[in-house]
N, C-alpha and C positions, 0 to 999 in steps of 0.2 A: 475727670473734671470736665464739665460742659464748656463748649466753645462760646466765646463772647459774640454777641450780635449788636451791631451798632448802626446808627442811622446818621448820615451826614450829606454834605453838598459836594458835588464834584467841582474842583477847582481847575483841573487840567485833564484833558484827554488826548494830548498831542502824541503820546507814546502809543505803540501798537500792542493791544491786548492789556493795557495798563491804564488805570486812571488814578489821579490823586484826589483822595476824599478828605475834606476837613470836617472834623467832629467838634462842634462848639459846645460848651457847657458853662453854667454860672455857679460859682462856689463862694461861700463867704470867706473873707480873709480870716486866718486863724486868730489874730490878735485884735484886730480892729472891727471885725464883722461886716465890713463893706463888701457888697457883691462885686465880684471880679469875674470877667469873661476869660476863660481859658480855652485853648483850642489844641487839637491833636491832629497831625497830619499822617494819613495812612496811604500806602500805596496798595491798591487792590487789583486783583486779576480779573479782567473783563474779556472772557474768551470770544465773545461775539462782537466786541466793540459797540455795544448798545448804549452805553451811557455817554452823554455829552455834557459840556460845560454848563454848570448851573442847575443840573438835575439833582433831585433829592433821591439818594439810593440807600439800600440796606446792604450791609456787608457783614461777613462772618469770618471769624478767625480761622486760619488754616496752618498747615505745615508751611515752612519757608519754601518759597519758589525761586527766590533770588536773594541778593544781598539785602535788599530793602522790602521786597514784597512778602507780606505776611497775612494778607487778607484776600478774600474772594468775594466778588459781587454776587448777591443773591438775587436782587430784583431792583428795578427802577421804580420807586414809589411815585414820583411825580416828575413829569417832564418840565423843562424850564420854559417859561413864557417870554423869556427875553428875545428880542428881535435883533438879528445881526443887521445893523443898518448898512454896512459897507457891502454885504452881499445883496441886500434889497436893492441899493441903488445900481449895483452892477447888473442885476437882472432886469431892472427897469430900463437901464441904457441899452442893453442888448435887445430888449423887446422894441424900443423906439428905432434903434438901427434897422432891425428886421422889417419894421412897418415901413421905414423910409425906403428901404431897398425893393420892397414889394411894389411900391408905387411907381 
């Protein structure tokens, strides 16, 4: 049986060599026909820690690696374009302090 391949968005990358991927899909309600959004949360093995939060990634089914981890990261399809404002402000503050110390 072929392994399933899925594409989703990384919701968390705080664990070492693991990322949480959310796969969303839209399905019609069986009785009423209204389109409903459903999501699936997968824990994927990320050997090189290359995926970060907000990235679109491709994962493939694999043999179990732990109690919850059943997927492997194949590739990062698209990097996130979100800007971490707290990190940007901290870097700007450090640069201002370094410029003030240099004077």
